[in-house]
C-alpha positions as CSV (number, residue, x, y, z in Angstrom):
1,M,29.3,-64.6,44.2
2,T,27.2,-66.9,41.8
3,I,28.9,-69.5,40.0
4,S,27.5,-70.2,36.7
5,N,26.5,-73.9,35.7
6,T,26.7,-72.7,32.0
7,P,29.7,-74.3,30.2
8,Q,32.4,-72.0,29.6
9,W,32.4,-73.0,25.8
10,L,28.5,-71.8,25.7
11,Q,29.4,-68.8,27.8
12,T,31.8,-67.6,25.1
13,A,29.3,-68.4,22.3
14,N,26.6,-66.8,24.1
15,T,28.7,-63.4,24.5
16,K,29.8,-63.5,21.0
17,R,26.0,-63.9,19.9
18,R,25.0,-60.8,22.1
19,L,27.9,-58.8,20.7
20,R,26.5,-59.4,17.2
21,D,22.9,-58.9,18.2
22,D,23.9,-55.5,19.9
23,L,25.8,-54.2,17.0
24,I,22.7,-55.1,14.8
25,Q,20.2,-53.6,17.1
26,A,22.3,-50.3,17.5
27,F,22.3,-49.9,13.8
28,V,18.7,-50.5,13.7
29,E,17.8,-47.9,16.4
30,T,20.5,-45.2,14.8
31,H,18.6,-45.5,11.4
32,K,15.0,-46.1,12.5
33,A,13.8,-43.1,11.0
34,H,15.2,-44.3,7.8
35,S,13.9,-48.0,8.1
36,E,12.2,-47.4,4.8
37,V,15.3,-46.6,2.7
38,R,14.3,-44.4,-0.4
39,I,16.4,-42.2,-2.6
40,P,15.1,-38.4,-1.9
41,P,14.8,-36.5,-5.2
42,I,16.3,-33.3,-5.3
43,S,13.4,-31.7,-6.8
44,A,10.3,-32.8,-9.0
45,K,11.8,-32.3,-12.5
46,D,15.1,-34.2,-11.2
47,S,13.5,-37.2,-9.4
48,Q,11.7,-37.7,-12.8
49,I,14.8,-37.9,-14.5
50,D,16.4,-39.9,-11.9
51,D,13.7,-42.4,-11.9
52,A,14.0,-42.6,-15.5
53,K,17.6,-43.4,-15.0
54,L,17.0,-45.8,-12.6
55,L,14.2,-47.8,-14.8
56,H,16.7,-47.9,-17.6
57,L,19.3,-49.6,-15.3
58,V,16.8,-52.1,-13.9
59,G,14.6,-52.6,-17.0
60,T,16.3,-55.4,-18.5
61,G,14.3,-58.1,-16.2
62,T,17.4,-59.3,-14.3
63,T,16.4,-57.3,-11.3
64,K,13.2,-56.4,-8.9
65,G,11.8,-53.5,-7.2
66,N,10.6,-50.1,-7.7
67,A,12.2,-46.9,-9.5
68,Q,13.4,-45.6,-6.0
69,D,14.4,-49.0,-4.3
70,P,18.2,-49.1,-4.2
71,L,17.8,-52.7,-4.0
72,A,16.5,-52.8,-7.2
73,I,20.1,-52.1,-8.5
74,D,21.3,-55.4,-8.3
75,S,24.8,-56.0,-10.2
76,V,28.1,-54.5,-10.4
77,E,27.5,-52.7,-13.4
78,E,24.1,-51.4,-12.5
79,I,26.0,-50.0,-9.2
80,L,28.6,-48.4,-10.8
81,Q,26.3,-46.7,-13.6
82,A,23.8,-45.6,-10.7
83,I,26.7,-43.9,-8.9
84,L,28.2,-42.5,-11.8
85,S,24.9,-41.1,-12.9
86,G,23.9,-39.6,-9.5
87,V,20.8,-41.8,-8.9
88,V,22.2,-43.3,-5.6
89,T,25.5,-43.0,-3.2
90,A,27.4,-45.5,-1.8
91,S,26.0,-45.0,1.5
92,Q,22.5,-44.8,0.4
93,L,23.0,-48.2,-1.2
94,L,24.7,-49.8,1.7
95,N,22.2,-48.7,4.1
96,A,19.6,-50.5,2.0
97,Y,21.6,-53.7,2.2
98,I,22.5,-53.4,5.8
99,H,18.6,-53.1,6.7
100,R,18.0,-56.6,4.6
101,Q,20.6,-58.0,6.9
102,T,19.1,-57.0,10.3
103,G,16.7,-59.6,10.5
104,T,18.9,-62.6,8.9
105,S,20.5,-65.4,11.2
106,P,23.6,-66.1,8.8
107,L,25.4,-63.2,10.2
108,T,28.5,-63.8,12.5
109,E,30.9,-60.8,12.4
110,V,29.4,-57.3,11.9
111,L,31.2,-54.7,10.1
112,F,28.6,-52.3,9.8
113,D,30.6,-49.4,11.3
114,N,33.7,-49.8,9.2
115,A,31.2,-50.1,6.2
116,I,29.5,-46.8,6.7
117,Q,32.5,-45.2,7.1
118,Q,34.2,-46.8,4.0
119,A,30.9,-45.7,2.2
120,N,31.2,-42.1,3.3
121,E,34.8,-41.8,2.2
122,L,33.6,-43.2,-1.4
123,D,30.9,-40.5,-1.7
124,E,33.3,-37.8,-0.5
125,Y,36.1,-38.8,-3.2
126,F,33.3,-39.1,-6.0
127,Q,32.1,-35.8,-4.8
128,N,35.5,-34.0,-5.1
129,N,36.8,-36.0,-8.1
130,G,33.8,-36.9,-10.1
131,R,35.1,-40.4,-10.9
132,L,34.9,-43.7,-9.4
133,V,38.0,-45.3,-7.1
134,G,37.8,-48.3,-9.2
135,P,35.8,-51.3,-10.8
136,L,34.3,-52.2,-7.5
137,H,33.2,-48.9,-6.4
138,G,30.4,-48.8,-3.9
139,V,29.3,-52.6,-4.5
140,P,28.3,-54.3,-0.9
141,M,30.1,-57.7,-0.1
142,T,30.1,-60.3,2.3
143,L,32.7,-62.8,3.5
144,K,32.5,-66.4,4.7
145,D,33.8,-66.6,8.3
146,Q,37.1,-67.7,7.1
147,F,38.5,-64.4,5.5
148,D,40.8,-62.3,7.9
149,V,39.7,-58.8,8.3
150,Q,41.6,-56.6,10.8
151,G,40.0,-56.3,13.8
152,Y,37.6,-59.1,13.7
153,D,37.7,-62.9,14.3
154,S,37.7,-65.7,11.7
155,T,36.3,-68.3,13.9
156,L,35.7,-71.1,11.2
157,G,32.4,-71.9,13.5
158,Y,35.2,-73.0,16.3
159,V,34.4,-71.3,20.1
160,G,38.2,-71.6,20.5
161,R,38.9,-69.1,17.7
162,A,36.5,-66.4,19.1
163,F,37.9,-63.2,20.2
164,K,41.2,-63.6,18.6
165,P,40.7,-60.8,15.9
166,A,43.1,-60.8,12.7
167,T,45.7,-58.1,12.8
168,R,45.5,-57.4,9.1
169,D,43.2,-58.0,6.0
170,C,43.7,-61.0,4.0
171,A,45.0,-60.5,0.5
172,L,41.6,-60.5,-1.2
173,V,39.9,-58.0,1.2
174,S,42.8,-55.5,0.7
175,L,42.5,-55.9,-3.0
176,L,38.7,-55.5,-2.8
177,K,39.1,-52.2,-0.5
178,E,41.5,-50.9,-3.0
179,M,38.8,-51.3,-5.7
180,G,36.1,-49.7,-4.0
181,A,34.2,-52.6,-2.6
182,I,32.5,-52.4,0.6
183,I,32.8,-55.2,3.1
184,V,29.7,-55.2,5.2
185,A,29.6,-58.5,7.6
186,K,30.8,-62.2,7.8
187,S,28.5,-65.4,7.5
188,N,28.0,-68.6,8.9
189,L,29.7,-71.8,8.0
190,P,30.0,-75.5,9.4
191,Q,32.2,-76.5,12.3
192,S,35.2,-77.8,10.5
193,I,33.9,-76.2,7.3
194,M,33.9,-79.7,5.9
195,W,30.4,-80.5,5.4
196,C,27.1,-79.6,3.3
197,E,25.2,-78.2,6.5
198,T,25.9,-74.7,8.0
199,E,26.0,-75.5,11.8
200,N,28.1,-74.8,14.7
201,P,28.0,-74.7,18.4
202,L,29.4,-70.9,18.2
203,W,26.6,-69.5,15.8
204,G,24.0,-72.1,15.5
205,L,22.1,-73.6,12.5
206,T,21.5,-71.7,9.4
207,V,18.0,-72.6,7.6
208,H,16.7,-72.3,4.2
209,P,15.3,-68.9,3.5
210,R,12.3,-70.7,1.7
211,N,11.7,-73.4,4.5
212,P,13.4,-73.1,8.0
213,A,13.1,-76.9,8.1
214,F,15.6,-77.4,5.1
215,T,19.3,-76.8,4.8
216,P,20.6,-74.0,2.6
217,G,23.8,-76.2,2.2
218,G,27.2,-75.8,2.8
219,S,30.0,-75.3,3.5
220,T,29.2,-71.5,2.5
221,G,25.4,-71.8,3.4
222,G,25.6,-68.1,4.9
223,E,26.5,-66.4,1.9
224,G,23.9,-68.3,-0.1
225,T,21.2,-67.4,2.4
226,L,22.5,-63.9,2.2
227,L,22.3,-63.7,-1.4
228,S,18.9,-65.3,-1.3
229,L,17.6,-62.5,0.8
230,R,19.2,-59.8,-1.1
231,G,21.4,-59.1,1.7
232,T,24.6,-58.6,-0.2
233,V,25.6,-58.1,-3.9
234,I,28.4,-60.3,-3.8
235,G,29.4,-63.3,-1.4
236,W,33.0,-64.5,-0.9
237,G,33.5,-68.5,-0.1
238,T,35.4,-71.4,0.0
239,D,35.8,-74.7,-1.1
240,I,38.5,-77.7,-0.4
241,G,39.9,-79.4,-3.5
242,A,41.6,-77.3,-5.9
243,Y,45.5,-77.1,-6.5
244,N,45.9,-74.1,-8.8
245,T,44.1,-70.8,-8.1
246,R,44.1,-67.8,-9.9
247,L,42.3,-65.9,-6.9
248,P,44.4,-64.9,-3.8
249,Y,44.1,-67.3,-0.7
250,R,46.6,-65.7,1.7
251,G,45.1,-65.0,4.8
252,V,42.2,-67.0,4.6
253,S,42.0,-69.5,7.7
254,V,40.9,-73.1,7.1
255,S,40.8,-76.4,8.9
256,T,43.5,-78.9,8.1
257,E,45.9,-75.8,7.4
258,G,49.1,-77.0,5.9
259,Q,47.9,-79.8,3.9
260,E,48.4,-79.3,0.3
261,H,46.9,-82.4,-1.1
262,V,43.4,-81.2,-1.3
263,P,44.0,-77.5,-0.3
264,S,41.2,-74.7,-0.1
265,V,40.1,-72.0,-2.6
266,I,38.1,-69.1,-2.4
267,G,35.4,-68.0,-5.1
268,P,32.8,-65.4,-5.6
269,M,29.0,-65.9,-5.4
270,T,26.3,-63.6,-7.0
271,R,22.8,-63.4,-7.9
272,N,23.7,-62.8,-11.7
273,I,26.4,-64.0,-14.0
274,E,27.4,-60.4,-15.1
275,S,28.2,-59.7,-11.6
276,L,30.2,-63.0,-11.3
277,I,32.3,-62.0,-14.3
278,A,33.1,-58.6,-13.3
279,V,34.3,-59.4,-9.9
280,T,36.6,-62.2,-11.1
281,K,38.0,-60.3,-13.8
282,A,38.5,-57.3,-11.7
283,V,40.4,-59.2,-9.0
284,I,42.5,-61.3,-11.8
285,E,43.3,-57.9,-13.3
286,R,44.5,-56.7,-10.0
287,S,47.7,-59.1,-10.6
288,P,47.0,-61.0,-7.1
289,W,50.1,-63.3,-7.8
290,D,52.2,-60.0,-6.5
291,R,50.4,-60.7,-3.0
292,D,50.0,-64.5,-2.7
293,P,52.9,-66.6,-3.9
294,K,50.4,-69.6,-4.3
295,C,48.3,-67.6,-6.8
296,C,49.1,-68.6,-10.5
297,P,50.3,-65.6,-12.6
298,V,47.8,-66.1,-15.3
299,P,46.3,-62.5,-16.4
300,W,42.5,-62.4,-17.4
301,R,42.6,-63.6,-21.0
302,P,39.9,-61.9,-22.8
303,E,40.1,-63.8,-26.3
304,I,39.2,-66.9,-24.4
305,F,36.1,-65.3,-22.6
306,E,34.6,-64.0,-26.0
307,Q,35.1,-67.0,-27.9
308,A,33.4,-69.0,-25.3
309,R,30.3,-66.8,-24.9
310,S,30.0,-66.1,-28.7
311,R,30.3,-68.9,-30.8
312,P,28.6,-72.5,-30.6
313,L,29.9,-74.8,-28.2
314,V,30.4,-78.7,-27.8
315,V,28.8,-79.2,-24.6
316,A,29.3,-82.7,-22.7
317,V,26.5,-83.8,-20.7
318,M,26.8,-85.9,-17.4
319,R,23.4,-86.8,-16.5
320,D,24.4,-89.3,-13.8
321,D,27.5,-89.8,-11.8
322,G,27.3,-93.5,-11.7
323,V,27.2,-93.2,-8.0
324,V,24.0,-91.5,-6.7
325,R,21.5,-91.0,-9.3
326,P,19.7,-87.5,-9.5
327,H,15.8,-86.9,-8.2
328,P,13.3,-86.7,-11.1
329,P,13.2,-82.8,-10.8
330,V,17.0,-82.4,-11.4
331,T,16.8,-84.9,-14.4
332,R,13.9,-83.0,-15.8
333,V,15.5,-79.5,-15.4
334,L,18.8,-80.7,-16.7
335,E,17.1,-82.1,-19.9
336,E,15.2,-78.8,-20.3
337,V,18.6,-77.0,-20.7
338,V,20.1,-79.4,-22.8
339,A,17.1,-79.2,-25.2
340,K,17.4,-75.6,-25.1
341,L,21.2,-75.6,-25.9
342,E,20.5,-78.0,-29.1
343,K,18.0,-75.5,-30.0
344,A,20.1,-72.6,-30.1
345,G,22.7,-74.2,-32.3
346,H,25.1,-75.9,-29.6
347,E,26.4,-79.5,-30.0
348,V,25.5,-82.0,-27.4
349,V,27.4,-85.3,-26.6
350,S,26.8,-87.9,-23.6
351,W,29.4,-88.1,-20.9
352,T,29.4,-91.3,-19.0
353,P,32.3,-91.6,-16.2
354,G,31.8,-95.3,-15.3
355,S,33.5,-95.9,-12.0
356,L,35.8,-92.9,-12.4
357,H,33.8,-90.2,-10.3
358,K,33.2,-93.0,-7.4
359,E,37.2,-93.8,-7.6
360,C,37.9,-90.2,-7.6
361,I,35.9,-89.3,-4.6
362,E,37.0,-92.6,-2.5
363,I,40.6,-91.1,-3.1
364,M,39.7,-87.6,-2.0
365,D,37.9,-88.7,1.0
366,Q,41.2,-90.7,2.4
367,Y,42.8,-87.4,2.3
368,Y,40.4,-85.8,4.7
369,T,41.4,-88.0,7.2
370,A,45.0,-88.7,6.6
371,D,45.7,-87.0,9.9
372,G,43.1,-89.3,11.9
373,G,41.0,-86.1,12.4
374,E,43.6,-84.6,14.7
375,D,43.4,-81.0,13.4
376,I,39.8,-80.7,13.6
377,Q,39.8,-82.3,17.3
378,R,42.4,-79.7,18.2
379,D,40.0,-77.1,17.4
380,V,37.2,-78.5,19.0
381,E,39.1,-79.4,22.2
382,A,40.6,-75.7,22.4
383,G,37.3,-74.2,22.9
384,G,35.8,-77.2,25.1
385,E,32.6,-77.3,22.6
386,P,30.6,-80.2,21.6
387,F,31.0,-82.0,18.3
388,I,28.4,-81.4,15.6
389,P,27.3,-85.2,15.1
390,H,28.4,-85.3,11.3
391,V,31.9,-83.7,12.3
392,E,32.3,-86.3,15.0
393,V,31.8,-89.2,12.4
394,L,34.1,-87.6,10.2
395,V,37.1,-87.5,13.0
396,N,36.7,-90.9,13.9
397,R,36.1,-92.2,10.4
398,G,39.9,-92.8,9.9
399,K,43.5,-93.2,11.5
400,P,46.6,-91.4,10.7
401,I,48.4,-93.0,7.7
402,S,52.1,-93.1,7.4
403,V,54.1,-91.0,5.1
404,Y,54.6,-94.0,2.7
405,N,50.9,-94.6,2.4
406,Y,50.5,-90.7,1.8
407,W,52.9,-91.2,-1.1
408,Q,51.0,-94.0,-2.5
409,L,47.7,-92.1,-2.0
410,N,49.4,-89.3,-4.0
411,K,50.1,-91.7,-7.0
412,Q,46.5,-92.7,-6.9
413,K,45.3,-89.1,-7.2
414,I,47.6,-88.5,-10.0
415,A,46.9,-91.6,-11.7
416,A,43.0,-90.8,-11.5
417,Q,43.3,-87.0,-12.7
418,E,45.1,-88.4,-15.9
419,R,42.2,-90.8,-16.5
420,Y,40.1,-88.2,-16.0
421,L,41.7,-86.0,-18.6
422,D,42.2,-88.6,-21.0
423,L,38.3,-89.2,-21.0
424,W,38.0,-85.4,-21.6
425,N,40.2,-85.5,-24.6
426,A,38.8,-88.4,-26.1
427,S,35.0,-87.0,-25.8
428,K,34.1,-85.7,-29.1
429,S,30.9,-84.3,-31.2
430,P,29.7,-86.1,-34.0
431,T,31.6,-83.7,-36.1
432,G,34.7,-84.6,-34.5
433,K,35.3,-81.6,-32.5
434,Q,36.8,-81.5,-29.0
435,I,34.3,-80.6,-26.2
436,D,34.5,-77.1,-24.8
437,I,32.6,-77.6,-21.4
438,L,30.8,-80.3,-19.2
439,L,27.4,-79.7,-18.1
440,T,26.2,-81.6,-15.1
441,P,24.0,-81.4,-12.1
442,V,25.1,-79.6,-9.0
443,M,23.7,-82.1,-6.4
444,P,21.4,-85.2,-6.8
445,H,18.5,-83.2,-5.1
446,S,17.3,-80.0,-4.5
447,A,17.5,-78.5,-0.9
448,V,16.9,-81.2,1.6
449,P,15.7,-81.0,5.4
450,H,18.4,-80.4,7.9
451,R,21.1,-83.4,8.4
452,K,19.8,-85.0,5.3
453,C,22.5,-84.3,3.0
454,R,25.2,-87.1,2.2
455,W,26.5,-86.9,-1.2
456,V,28.4,-83.8,-3.0
457,G,30.3,-85.7,-5.5
458,Y,28.7,-83.8,-8.4
459,T,30.8,-80.8,-7.4
460,K,33.4,-82.6,-5.1
461,V,35.1,-84.4,-8.0
462,F,35.7,-81.3,-10.2
463,N,37.8,-79.9,-6.8
464,F,39.6,-83.2,-7.1
465,V,40.5,-83.1,-10.8
466,D,41.2,-79.2,-10.4
467,Y,38.6,-77.8,-12.9
468,P,37.0,-74.5,-12.7
469,A,32.9,-74.8,-12.3
470,V,30.1,-72.3,-12.6
471,V,26.6,-72.8,-11.0
472,L,23.7,-71.2,-12.8
473,P,20.0,-71.3,-11.7
474,A,18.0,-73.4,-14.4
475,G,14.6,-74.2,-12.6
476,H,12.2,-75.4,-9.9
477,V,11.0,-78.6,-8.3
478,S,7.4,-78.8,-9.6
479,K,4.4,-80.9,-8.3
480,E,3.0,-80.6,-11.6
481,L,5.8,-81.4,-13.8
482,D,7.4,-84.1,-11.6
483,A,4.4,-85.8,-10.5
484,D,4.5,-88.6,-12.9
485,A,8.3,-89.3,-12.5
486,A,7.8,-89.4,-8.7
487,Q,5.1,-91.9,-9.0
488,S,7.7,-94.4,-10.8
489,M,10.4,-93.9,-8.2
490,D,9.3,-97.0,-6.4
491,S,10.7,-99.2,-9.3
492,Y,14.3,-98.1,-9.1
493,Q,16.8,-100.3,-7.2
494,P,19.5,-98.3,-5.5
495,R,23.0,-99.1,-6.2
496,N,24.5,-98.5,-2.8
497,A,23.5,-97.1,0.5
498,I,24.0,-93.5,-0.4
499,D,21.7,-93.9,-3.4
500,E,19.2,-95.3,-1.5
501,W,19.4,-92.8,1.0
502,N,19.3,-89.9,-1.5
503,W,16.2,-91.7,-3.1
504,N,14.5,-91.8,0.2
505,V,14.8,-88.3,1.3
506,F,12.8,-87.2,-2.0
507,D,9.4,-85.6,-1.1
508,L,8.0,-83.8,-3.9
509,E,5.4,-82.1,-1.6
510,K,7.9,-80.5,0.6
511,M,10.5,-79.6,-2.0
512,D,8.2,-78.2,-4.4
513,G,9.4,-74.8,-5.5
514,M,13.1,-75.3,-4.4
515,P,15.6,-74.0,-6.8
516,I,17.6,-76.6,-9.1
517,G,20.6,-75.3,-10.9
518,V,23.2,-76.7,-13.6
519,Q,27.0,-76.7,-13.4
520,V,29.3,-75.5,-16.3
521,V,32.9,-77.1,-16.0
522,A,35.8,-76.2,-17.8
523,R,39.4,-77.6,-18.1
524,R,42.0,-76.6,-15.5
525,L,42.9,-73.0,-15.2
526,Q,40.3,-72.0,-17.9
527,E,38.2,-69.8,-15.7
528,E,37.6,-67.5,-18.8
529,K,35.7,-70.1,-20.7
530,A,33.9,-71.4,-17.8
531,L,32.3,-68.1,-17.3
532,G,31.9,-67.2,-20.9
533,A,30.0,-70.5,-21.7
534,A,27.9,-69.8,-18.6
535,Q,26.8,-66.4,-19.7
536,A,25.9,-67.8,-23.1
537,I,24.2,-70.6,-21.4
538,D,22.5,-68.2,-18.7
539,K,21.1,-65.9,-21.6
540,I,19.8,-68.9,-23.4
541,L,17.8,-69.8,-20.2
542,R,16.5,-66.4,-19.7
543,G,15.1,-66.4,-23.2
544,S,17.2,-63.7,-24.6
545,V,18.8,-65.5,-27.1
546,E,17.2,-66.6,-30.2
547,P,18.2,-69.8,-32.1
């Protein structure tokens, strides 16, 4: 009898990875003859008609690919039109997206067999009834490894949660399936979830699609990577910090479960704003509050959405959060967006938070360690795995606080939220109009090398005040456009240690070409306004709106 010297946690991790890889390989072998997925024409005449249909669907400039490639059908609306017109079936589209996933690292749980069965059932339904199951018929989707799917693990990146499959679908997955969405796989996330680097001992490190030496971010870095690689149409992620949610959280596992001071919420991620709007609207219109008592019973309000996307907006611009100054490319891209908005007829005002953002983040960070790190430590110890270094720092950062001190922290939180609301209400345009949205950087930098991410305050603050936000692609780091500003960086005097860290991590040569986004923020429970304004801004950025 041979006794293994491999630690039990690593044996478990190796087994999970091997099972995943075997499922992927089984799909590849089964579909080897169809590795180049194309839509077979029925006849020469029909083929020409179908190509014309597909070219019409993808001819807007929002998608890429040739007229015979299912992956060229890139949005929810395009998928529905393509299936209705007979250009593609749910099964053909699914196979194309699965093939895009088979060579990627972010996958954790592989649901290919279930997905194929579901796609076949959707095709049979459409063939027999001549109509779609629902507003998400045939749309391939993936999930961060927190969402419960019956028969599969929700590991959260913890070894101790492996081989403990969920007994039922979470509320969101149940709703999505009823509307025709196809759940294809789950993706990687950080150990404990609570960091901007997608790494854990169970599944390993997820790397940036453009440069493996860089991080795709986190905590939903697996979904971000899949979307970049065109391995999914819609990815579902989470974030910690909101209080009121219009999307159902029931059945989504999370670290520090049970705390309600900065609870976790869910949200969709897509490659285009149209799909983001479509899936958000579809879920809200399904009355998710009937399945999750924490879900706010606020129906979709089309009038708010239409107003936000069709009228001139008053946009407050936060160029700097007062804590960590953005890198020159981030500032340049933001200013380019502002100039385009002004040219298109929108009013722009400056937003200066002073020390408010710093205070909000300091309060929020105290919540993270209110239990002294006990919750995370219990999960790590359950599997016997090692700590990822930054998670260990988080666990050791604070001591448990008393119930009284917790009450005082809640008082500080409410006071800070009130100050934020007052600042919003006091911010008006030169013509005296109330601001509609806030436009900010997403991060103070573009993608950075692994373990170099330290400040997420530009997004985290809106979790704290409970404001919905939409992130849009807006530009890229450019050696040509950013060279002059980069040369003058040496004259900057950092405000604090994190600011200095951020400034020193800038590398124009290595970051060249990395995407940069902007963030569109609206007031509490105003998801329609955030999405409507984001669509209006996105059209301006893509040049489809004339001033």
